[in-house]
C-alpha positions as CSV (number, residue, x, y, z in Angstrom):
1,X,-46.9,-13.6,-6.9
2,X,-43.4,-15.5,-6.4
3,X,-41.4,-12.0,-7.2
4,X,-43.6,-9.8,-5.3
5,X,-42.3,-12.5,-1.8
6,X,-39.2,-12.3,-3.2
7,X,-39.3,-8.1,-3.1
8,X,-41.2,-8.3,0.1
9,X,-38.7,-10.3,1.8
10,X,-35.7,-7.5,0.1
11,X,-37.4,-4.8,1.6
12,X,-37.7,-6.6,4.7
13,X,-33.7,-6.6,4.6
14,X,-33.3,-3.6,3.2
15,X,-35.1,-2.2,6.7
16,X,-32.3,-3.7,8.7
17,X,-29.0,-3.1,6.5
18,X,-29.8,0.3,5.0
19,X,-31.0,1.9,8.7
20,X,-30.2,4.7,9.5
21,X,-28.3,3.6,12.8
22,X,-27.5,-0.2,12.3
23,X,-26.9,0.0,8.9
24,X,-24.0,1.9,9.8
25,X,-23.0,-0.5,12.3
26,X,-23.6,-3.4,10.0
27,X,-21.3,-2.0,7.3
28,X,-18.4,-1.5,9.8
29,X,-18.4,-4.8,10.8
30,X,-18.3,-6.2,7.6
31,X,-15.2,-4.1,6.7
32,X,-13.9,-5.6,10.0
33,X,-14.5,-8.8,9.0
34,X,-12.5,-8.2,5.6
35,X,-9.5,-7.1,7.3
36,X,-9.9,-9.7,9.7
37,X,-9.6,-12.2,7.3
38,X,-7.2,-10.2,5.0
39,X,-4.8,-11.3,7.9
40,X,-5.4,-14.5,8.6
41,X,-7.0,-16.2,5.5
42,X,-3.8,-15.2,3.7
43,X,-0.9,-16.4,6.4
44,X,-0.4,-19.8,5.6
45,X,-0.2,-19.1,1.2
46,X,1.9,-16.7,2.0
47,X,4.3,-18.4,3.7
48,X,4.5,-20.5,1.0
49,X,5.1,-18.0,-1.2
50,X,8.1,-16.6,0.8
51,X,10.0,-19.8,1.2
52,X,9.5,-20.3,-2.7
53,X,11.1,-17.3,-3.3
54,X,14.1,-18.3,-0.2
55,X,14.1,-21.4,-2.0
56,X,14.6,-20.1,-5.6
57,X,17.2,-17.1,-4.4
58,X,19.3,-19.4,-2.5
59,X,19.1,-22.1,-5.3
60,X,20.6,-19.2,-7.8
61,X,23.2,-18.2,-4.9
62,X,24.7,-22.1,-6.0
63,X,23.9,-22.3,-9.4
64,X,25.1,-18.6,-10.8
65,X,28.4,-18.4,-10.6
66,X,30.0,-15.4,-8.4
67,X,29.5,-11.4,-10.1
68,X,27.4,-8.8,-11.3
69,X,24.9,-11.1,-13.2
70,X,24.2,-13.2,-10.1
71,X,23.9,-10.4,-7.3
72,X,21.6,-8.4,-10.3
73,X,19.6,-12.0,-10.3
74,X,19.2,-12.7,-6.4
75,X,19.6,-9.3,-4.6
76,X,17.6,-6.8,-7.9
77,X,14.9,-9.2,-9.2
78,X,14.4,-11.6,-7.3
79,X,14.5,-10.1,-3.8
80,X,12.0,-7.3,-5.8
81,X,9.6,-9.4,-6.8
82,X,9.3,-11.6,-4.0
83,X,8.5,-8.1,-2.2
84,X,5.2,-7.8,-4.3
85,X,4.2,-11.3,-4.9
86,X,4.0,-12.3,-1.1
87,X,0.8,-9.7,-1.2
88,X,-1.0,-12.4,-3.9
89,X,-2.9,-14.0,-1.5
90,X,-4.7,-10.7,0.4
91,X,-4.9,-8.8,-2.9
92,X,-6.9,-12.0,-4.5
93,X,-8.9,-12.6,-0.4
94,X,-9.6,-8.3,-1.1
95,X,-11.0,-8.9,-4.5
96,X,-13.0,-11.6,-3.7
97,X,-14.4,-10.5,-0.6
98,X,-15.3,-6.8,-2.4
99,X,-16.6,-9.2,-5.9
100,X,-18.9,-11.0,-3.0
101,X,-20.6,-7.5,-1.7
102,X,-21.2,-6.5,-5.4
103,X,-22.9,-9.6,-6.8
104,X,-24.8,-9.7,-3.7
105,X,-26.6,-6.9,-4.1
106,X,-25.5,-5.2,-0.8
107,X,-22.9,-3.0,-2.1
108,X,-25.8,-0.8,-4.3
109,X,-27.7,-0.5,-0.5
110,X,-24.3,1.0,0.7
111,X,-24.2,4.0,-2.0
112,X,-27.9,4.2,-1.1
113,X,-27.2,4.6,2.5
114,X,-24.4,7.0,2.2
115,X,-26.3,9.5,-0.1
116,X,-27.0,11.3,3.0
117,X,-23.8,11.5,4.7
118,X,-22.4,12.6,0.8
119,X,-25.0,15.0,0.7
120,X,-23.8,17.1,3.7
121,X,-20.4,17.1,2.6
122,X,-20.5,18.1,-1.1
123,X,-21.0,15.0,-2.7
124,X,-24.3,12.7,-3.2
125,X,-24.7,9.0,-3.8
126,X,-23.1,8.2,-6.7
127,X,-19.2,9.7,-5.3
128,X,-19.9,6.3,-3.0
129,X,-19.2,3.7,-6.0
130,X,-15.6,5.9,-7.3
131,X,-14.6,5.4,-3.3
132,X,-15.3,2.5,-3.0
133,X,-14.1,1.2,-5.9
134,X,-11.4,3.1,-4.8
135,X,-10.6,0.2,-2.5
136,X,-9.1,-1.8,-5.5
137,X,-7.5,1.2,-7.5
138,X,-8.4,5.0,-8.0
139,X,-7.5,5.1,-11.7
140,X,-10.7,3.6,-12.5
141,X,-12.6,5.0,-9.8
142,X,-11.8,8.5,-11.2
143,X,-12.4,7.4,-14.5
144,X,-16.2,5.9,-13.3
145,X,-16.7,9.4,-11.8
146,X,-18.1,10.4,-15.6
147,X,-21.8,9.0,-14.2
148,X,-21.5,11.5,-12.2
149,X,-23.8,15.3,-13.8
150,X,-23.2,17.8,-11.3
151,X,-19.5,19.2,-12.2
152,X,-19.1,20.2,-8.4
153,X,-20.2,16.6,-7.0
154,X,-17.6,15.0,-10.1
155,X,-14.5,17.6,-9.0
156,X,-15.3,16.7,-5.1
157,X,-14.9,12.8,-6.0
158,X,-11.6,12.9,-8.1
159,X,-9.7,15.3,-5.9
160,X,-10.4,12.7,-2.7
161,X,-10.8,9.1,-4.3
162,X,-7.2,8.6,-4.4
163,X,-7.4,9.3,-0.5
164,X,-9.0,5.5,-0.6
165,X,-6.6,3.3,0.4
166,X,-6.0,1.4,-2.9
167,X,-5.0,-1.8,-3.1
168,X,-1.3,-1.1,-3.9
169,X,-1.7,0.4,-0.1
170,X,-2.4,-3.2,0.9
171,X,1.2,-4.5,0.7
172,X,2.5,-1.4,2.8
173,X,0.1,-1.7,5.3
174,X,0.7,-5.3,6.0
175,X,4.1,-5.2,5.8
176,X,4.4,-2.5,8.5
177,X,2.1,-3.8,10.8
178,X,3.6,-7.5,11.0
179,X,6.5,-5.7,12.2
180,X,5.4,-3.5,15.0
181,X,2.0,-4.7,15.6
182,X,1.4,-8.3,17.9
183,X,0.1,-10.8,16.3
184,X,-2.6,-12.3,18.7
185,X,-6.3,-11.8,19.7
186,X,-8.4,-9.3,22.0
187,X,-11.9,-9.8,23.1
188,X,-11.1,-13.8,22.1
189,X,-12.3,-12.7,18.4
190,X,-11.0,-9.6,17.0
191,X,-6.7,-10.0,15.8
192,X,-4.1,-6.5,16.4
193,X,-3.0,-6.9,13.2
194,X,-6.7,-6.8,11.6
195,X,-7.9,-4.4,14.0
196,X,-4.8,-2.1,13.4
197,X,-5.5,-2.4,9.2
198,X,-8.8,-1.5,9.7
199,X,-8.1,1.4,10.8
200,X,-6.4,2.4,8.1
201,X,-8.6,2.0,5.8
202,X,-11.0,3.4,8.2
203,X,-9.0,6.3,8.2
204,X,-8.9,6.7,4.3
205,X,-12.5,6.8,4.2
206,X,-12.6,9.9,7.3
207,X,-10.2,11.7,5.0
208,X,-11.7,11.8,2.3
209,X,-15.3,12.8,3.5
210,X,-13.2,15.7,5.6
211,X,-11.5,16.6,2.4
212,X,-14.6,16.8,0.7
213,X,-16.2,19.0,3.3
214,X,-13.4,21.6,2.6
215,X,-13.9,21.1,-1.0
216,X,-17.6,21.9,-0.6
217,X,-16.6,25.7,-0.2
218,X,-13.8,25.7,-2.3
219,X,-15.7,25.2,-5.6
220,X,-18.7,27.0,-6.8
221,X,-21.4,24.7,-7.5
222,X,-22.7,25.1,-11.2
223,X,-25.7,23.2,-11.1
224,X,-28.3,21.0,-8.5
225,X,-27.3,17.4,-8.0
226,X,-29.6,14.6,-8.0
227,X,-29.4,11.1,-6.9
228,X,-31.8,8.5,-8.3
229,X,-31.3,5.0,-8.4
230,X,-33.2,1.4,-8.0
231,X,-32.3,-1.5,-5.7
232,X,-31.9,-4.9,-6.9
233,X,-33.3,-7.6,-5.3
234,X,-31.0,-9.6,-3.3
235,X,-28.9,-13.1,-4.8
236,X,-26.4,-15.2,-3.7
237,X,-23.6,-15.0,-5.7
238,X,-22.0,-15.8,-8.5
239,X,-19.0,-17.8,-7.5
240,X,-17.6,-18.2,-11.3
241,X,-17.9,-14.9,-11.1
242,X,-16.3,-14.2,-8.3
243,X,-13.5,-16.3,-8.9
244,X,-12.6,-14.4,-12.1
245,X,-12.8,-11.4,-10.8
246,X,-10.8,-12.7,-8.0
247,X,-8.1,-13.9,-10.8
248,X,-8.4,-11.1,-13.4
249,X,-8.0,-8.5,-10.7
250,X,-5.1,-10.0,-9.2
251,X,-3.0,-11.0,-12.4
252,X,-3.6,-7.1,-13.7
253,X,-2.7,-6.2,-10.1
254,X,0.7,-8.7,-10.4
255,X,1.5,-7.7,-14.1
256,X,1.1,-4.1,-13.6
257,X,3.3,-4.0,-10.3
258,X,5.9,-6.2,-11.5
259,X,6.8,-4.5,-14.9
260,X,7.1,-1.4,-12.6
261,X,9.1,-3.8,-9.6
262,X,11.8,-5.1,-12.2
263,X,12.1,-2.4,-13.8
264,X,12.9,-0.1,-10.9
265,X,14.9,-3.2,-8.6
266,X,17.2,-3.3,-11.6
267,X,17.8,0.6,-11.7
268,X,18.0,-0.5,-7.8
269,X,20.4,-2.7,-8.0
270,X,23.1,-0.8,-10.6
271,X,22.2,2.7,-7.7
272,X,23.4,0.6,-4.6
273,X,26.1,-1.9,-6.7
274,X,28.7,1.1,-7.8
275,X,29.1,4.2,-6.2
276,X,31.3,7.6,-7.5
277,X,35.0,7.9,-7.8
278,X,37.0,5.1,-5.9
279,X,34.4,5.0,-3.4
280,X,34.8,1.3,-3.4
281,X,38.3,0.4,-4.0
282,X,39.2,2.5,-1.0
283,X,36.7,0.5,1.3
284,X,38.1,-2.8,0.1
285,X,41.3,-1.0,1.1
286,X,40.3,-0.8,4.4
287,X,38.8,-3.7,5.5
288,X,41.5,-5.5,3.5
289,X,43.9,-4.5,6.6
290,X,44.8,-7.0,9.8
291,X,43.1,-5.3,12.3
292,X,40.0,-5.7,10.3
293,X,40.6,-9.2,8.9
294,X,41.6,-10.7,12.1
295,X,39.7,-9.6,14.7
296,X,35.8,-10.1,12.6
297,X,34.3,-13.5,11.3
298,X,34.3,-13.7,7.3
299,X,30.3,-13.5,7.5
300,X,30.6,-10.0,9.9
301,X,33.1,-8.5,7.8
302,X,31.2,-8.9,4.7
303,X,28.4,-7.6,6.2
304,X,29.7,-4.3,7.4
305,X,31.6,-3.9,4.1
306,X,28.3,-4.7,2.1
307,X,27.2,-2.2,4.3
308,X,29.7,0.2,3.8
309,X,29.1,0.3,0.5
310,X,25.9,0.6,0.1
311,X,26.4,4.1,2.3
312,X,28.5,5.1,-0.7
313,X,26.9,4.1,-3.5
314,X,24.8,6.8,-5.4
315,X,21.7,5.0,-3.9
316,X,23.3,6.1,-1.0
317,X,24.7,9.4,-1.7
318,X,21.0,10.2,-3.6
319,X,19.4,9.2,0.3
320,X,21.3,11.1,1.7
321,X,21.1,14.3,0.2
322,X,17.4,13.9,1.0
323,X,17.2,12.8,4.3
324,X,17.1,16.4,6.1
325,X,14.1,16.7,4.9
326,X,12.4,13.1,6.1
327,X,14.6,13.0,9.1
328,X,11.8,14.9,11.5
329,X,9.2,12.1,10.0
330,X,11.8,9.5,11.6
331,X,13.0,8.0,8.2
332,X,16.8,7.1,7.3
333,X,18.5,7.7,4.1
334,X,17.5,3.8,3.0
335,X,13.8,4.6,3.6
336,X,14.3,7.7,1.3
337,X,15.3,6.2,-1.4
338,X,12.2,3.7,-0.8
339,X,10.0,6.5,-0.7
340,X,11.5,8.2,-3.4
341,X,11.3,5.3,-6.1
342,X,7.5,4.1,-5.1
343,X,6.6,7.8,-6.4
344,X,5.5,5.1,-9.8
345,X,3.7,3.3,-7.3
346,X,3.0,2.8,-3.7
347,X,3.4,-1.2,-3.8
348,X,7.2,-0.1,-4.8
349,X,8.3,0.5,-1.8
350,X,8.0,-2.9,-0.6
351,X,10.1,-4.2,-3.7
352,X,12.4,-1.2,-2.9
353,X,13.1,-2.7,1.0
354,X,13.7,-6.0,-0.3
355,X,16.6,-4.9,-2.6
356,X,17.9,-2.4,-0.6
357,X,18.3,-4.4,2.5
358,X,19.4,-8.0,0.6
359,X,23.3,-6.8,1.6
360,X,21.5,-6.6,5.5
361,X,20.7,-10.7,5.4
362,X,23.0,-13.6,6.9
363,X,25.8,-14.9,3.5
364,X,24.9,-18.4,4.2
365,X,20.7,-17.8,4.9
366,X,18.2,-16.2,2.6
367,X,15.8,-14.1,4.1
368,X,12.0,-12.7,3.5
369,X,12.0,-8.8,3.3
370,X,9.7,-8.5,6.9
371,X,12.6,-10.5,8.6
372,X,15.4,-8.1,6.7
373,X,13.6,-5.2,8.0
374,X,12.9,-6.8,11.7
375,X,16.6,-7.2,12.4
376,X,18.1,-4.5,10.3
377,X,19.4,-1.7,13.4
378,X,20.0,1.4,13.7
379,X,23.5,2.6,13.8
380,X,22.8,5.7,16.5
381,X,20.9,4.2,19.2
382,X,21.5,0.5,17.9
383,X,18.0,0.0,18.0
384,X,15.5,-1.6,15.7
385,X,15.2,0.7,12.5
386,X,11.0,0.1,12.4
387,X,10.3,1.5,15.5
388,X,5.8,1.4,16.5
389,X,6.5,5.3,15.1
390,X,9.0,4.9,12.5
391,X,6.4,1.9,11.0
392,X,2.6,4.3,11.4
393,X,4.7,7.5,10.8
394,X,5.3,5.5,7.5
395,X,1.8,4.2,6.9
396,X,0.9,7.8,7.8
397,X,2.8,9.3,5.0
398,X,1.9,6.1,2.5
399,X,-2.0,6.8,3.6
400,X,-2.3,10.4,1.9
401,X,0.9,11.0,0.1
402,X,-0.3,10.6,-3.4
403,X,2.6,7.8,-4.9
404,X,0.8,7.1,-8.2
405,X,1.8,8.1,-11.8
406,X,-1.0,6.5,-13.2
407,X,-3.5,8.9,-10.7
408,X,-1.5,11.7,-11.6
409,X,-1.9,10.9,-15.8
410,X,-5.9,9.7,-15.3
411,X,-6.8,12.9,-13.2
412,X,-5.1,15.0,-15.9
413,X,-7.0,13.2,-19.3
414,X,-10.1,13.3,-17.0
415,X,-10.1,17.2,-16.3
416,X,-7.9,18.7,-19.2
417,X,-6.1,21.0,-16.8
418,X,-2.5,19.9,-15.2
419,X,-3.9,22.8,-12.2
420,X,-5.9,20.3,-10.9
421,X,-3.7,17.3,-10.4
422,X,-1.4,19.7,-9.6
423,X,-3.3,21.1,-6.3
424,X,-4.5,17.1,-6.4
425,X,0.1,16.3,-5.8
426,X,0.4,19.5,-3.2
427,X,-2.2,18.9,-0.7
428,X,-2.1,15.3,0.0
429,X,2.1,15.7,0.2
430,X,1.6,18.3,2.5
431,X,-1.2,16.4,4.9
432,X,1.1,13.0,4.2
433,X,4.1,15.5,5.7
434,X,1.8,16.9,8.7
435,X,0.1,13.4,9.4
436,X,3.3,11.3,9.1
437,X,5.5,14.2,11.4
438,X,2.6,14.5,14.2
439,X,1.9,10.2,14.2
440,X,6.0,9.9,14.8
441,X,6.4,12.4,17.6
442,X,3.4,11.7,19.2
443,X,4.5,8.2,19.5
444,X,8.1,8.6,20.1
């Protein structure tokens, strides 16, 4: 009797949460709450982590003797790691809230509710699980498509899952949004930065649905797919499970990203600390002349020399080579270096920018990556490098580009054919370039 009452209550709740209109409104409201929480709840712990790394860099600068090893540790490893570890609170909040939705049984309702929508674009309700799982990481989500019996539904799901905004995109989005979107509320409730982040995640869902609809007509069906599932009763979340999931997913993200970040940061430090031929020696010789030493302060002279050396380093030369290709998107050679390095993993972008812009900081003040990027100046216009147009152009590029080597590998493993990851990489790169180009010239 008690069970029947519980089922009845669940059915009454389902009439609201799975309603053909109100169900989607509630789902969108929940997503909006999640992204508002990511910004507002994480602000204080992120500030503490930033202060910790600034303290570590300043302490290392005082203890370690000046030289290549000191520069490698401060400007390479610590600068790169700080750019990623500062986002641990946001990643933890995202995973905790998603875990609560799964544990209460609500995520099963979303799967059921989305089945009709999915079928219209050539998928079924089972495709929702990998797509929602894509908010965390595309790799396990693509592996989870094995439960989809229909070949066409499974292949379309594999091809569009990387479009969903994963946790690796979150540091990129939050960094760029914090640079150009004011931190203020509208209608007394909604934070502008939270709304911007929500828009990026909603865009990822819509883009995945639209691409799936196009592929519905490209791929030929082999059999008809069916969707059958049993909805569990609602229950209170198991908080031990939520905390463990939050800890485990955050730890996995940090360890996986940390390995790549350290490797890329060391390589970038070498590339930006050394240059071809005697370029660095010529720069030192040029700025040692009286017209510079007598007219410029030591700090200003140090920053000018560092900027000149960065531009003439191996990293700078490489950045200038690819600059003509990305200039129509509003990107300079420094951003170009970050784009190429982050093809290993998207979150590497933040660490790369921290490493590259470490030469731009005040000699007596260690700065966070956000401050460095905020103070970066465009040498041609004299204005900030990261304008509204550039920042949103970058977010559009990262929203669509296939910048994850692990995803490419797992798509090949699941399809057993390199043509699928190759086609996926090609169409996502084309989408990224086109969307970035349109947004930059529209906002400029």
